[in-house]
C-alpha positions in Angstrom: -18.4 36.4 9.8 -17.8 34.9 13.3 -16.1 31.5 13.5 -15.5 29.9 16.9 -12.7 27.3 17.2 -13.1 25.2 20.4 -10.2 23.1 21.7 -8.6 21.9 24.8 -5.5 20.1 26.2 -2.6 21.6 24.2 -4.8 23.3 21.6 -2.8 21.8 18.7 -5.8 20.9 16.5 -7.4 24.2 17.2 -4.2 26.1 16.4 -4.0 24.2 13.0 -7.6 25.1 12.2 -7.1 28.7 13.1 -3.9 29.0 11.0 -5.6 27.4 8.0 -8.7 29.6 8.4 -6.6 32.8 8.7 -4.8 32.0 5.5 -8.0 31.2 3.6 -10.5 33.8 4.8 -10.6 37.6 4.2 -8.7 39.9 6.5 -11.8 40.9 8.5 -12.8 37.4 9.5 -13.5 37.1 13.2 -11.9 33.9 14.5 -12.6 33.3 18.2 -10.3 30.9 20.0 -12.3 29.2 22.8 -10.1 27.0 24.9 -10.9 24.7 27.8 -7.6 25.9 29.3 -5.2 28.8 28.9 -2.6 26.8 27.0 -5.1 25.8 24.3 -6.4 29.4 24.0 -2.8 30.7 23.9 -1.8 28.4 21.1 -4.8 29.4 19.1 -4.1 33.1 19.7 -0.5 32.5 18.5 -2.0 31.0 15.3 -3.6 34.4 14.7 -7.1 34.0 16.2 -8.8 37.4 16.4 -9.6 37.0 20.1 -9.7 34.3 22.7 -11.4 33.2 25.9 -10.8 30.4 28.3 -12.9 28.1 30.5 -16.4 26.6 30.8 -18.3 29.8 31.1 -16.4 31.6 28.4 -17.0 28.8 25.9 -20.7 28.4 26.8 -21.3 32.1 26.6 -19.4 32.8 23.4 -20.4 29.9 21.1 -24.0 31.3 20.9 -22.6 34.2 18.8 -20.7 32.1 16.3 -22.0 31.4 12.8 -19.7 28.4 12.6 -18.3 26.3 15.4 -15.2 24.2 14.6 -13.2 21.6 16.5 -12.8 17.9 17.0 -15.8 15.7 17.6 -14.8 15.7 21.3 -16.2 19.2 21.8 -19.7 17.8 21.9 -18.9 14.8 24.1 -19.2 15.4 27.8 -16.1 14.7 29.9 -13.9 14.2 26.8 -10.3 15.5 26.6 -9.6 14.0 30.0 -12.6 15.8 31.5 -11.8 19.3 30.1 -14.9 19.3 28.0 -17.5 19.6 30.7 -21.1 18.6 30.3 -21.9 22.3 30.2 -19.4 22.9 27.4 -20.6 20.0 25.3 -24.2 21.0 25.8 -23.5 24.7 24.9 -21.7 23.7 21.7 -24.2 21.1 20.6 -27.1 23.5 21.4 -25.6 26.7 19.8 -27.5 27.8 16.7 -24.3 28.1 14.5 -23.3 25.4 12.0 -21.0 22.8 13.5 -18.0 21.6 11.5 -16.4 18.8 13.5 -13.4 16.7 12.7 -14.0 13.0 13.2 -11.2 12.7 15.7 -12.0 12.2 19.4 -10.2 11.7 22.7 -12.7 9.3 24.2 -12.8 5.8 22.6 -15.5 6.5 20.1 -15.9 4.6 16.8 -17.6 6.4 14.0 -19.0 4.1 11.4 -19.0 5.2 7.8 -16.1 7.6 8.4 -12.8 6.8 6.8 -9.7 7.6 8.7 -7.8 10.4 7.1 -4.7 12.4 8.0 -5.5 15.4 10.3 -4.2 17.9 7.7 -6.6 16.5 5.1 -9.5 16.8 7.5 -8.6 20.4 8.3 -8.4 21.3 4.6 -11.8 19.7 4.1 -13.3 21.7 7.0 -11.9 25.0 5.6 -13.5 24.2 2.3 -16.9 23.8 4.0 -16.4 27.3 5.6 -15.4 28.9 2.3 -18.5 27.3 0.6 -20.7 28.4 3.5 -19.7 32.0 2.9 -19.7 31.8 -0.9 -16.0 32.5 -1.0 -13.7 31.3 -3.8 -11.7 28.1 -3.1 -8.0 28.1 -3.1 -6.6 26.3 -6.2 -5.6 23.1 -4.2 -9.1 23.0 -2.6 -10.7 23.2 -6.0 -9.0 19.9 -6.9 -10.9 18.0 -4.3 -8.9 18.8 -1.2 
């Protein structure tokens, strides 16, 4: 079970995803923190990621090993997050063989039709439910009630 969480800027969304995953998954789950900068990676490590790496090459190299890749929609949009998501990062994430679970929040001005705006915590809970279902793991009681 290898899950990559990709984030940039301050890493706050990534840190929240990592924390929620760590609380929901079995102890041996490998959660990789892949940051576009050291602050983002550091914040995800503080949230109890198993390991972390920073920068374009580290993200591009590491995502190919992940069974699941998580983050905001911005991680597949070139030049998003004020340019931190380089075209190489966006291409590597989008092209990686793992399942992508992306939160419909983005830094560039993108409008996603058919997607209802929901609080970030709700989106993260919903994403973790998808991970648990992917691995056939039991849902936490609050997740069973429809997130």
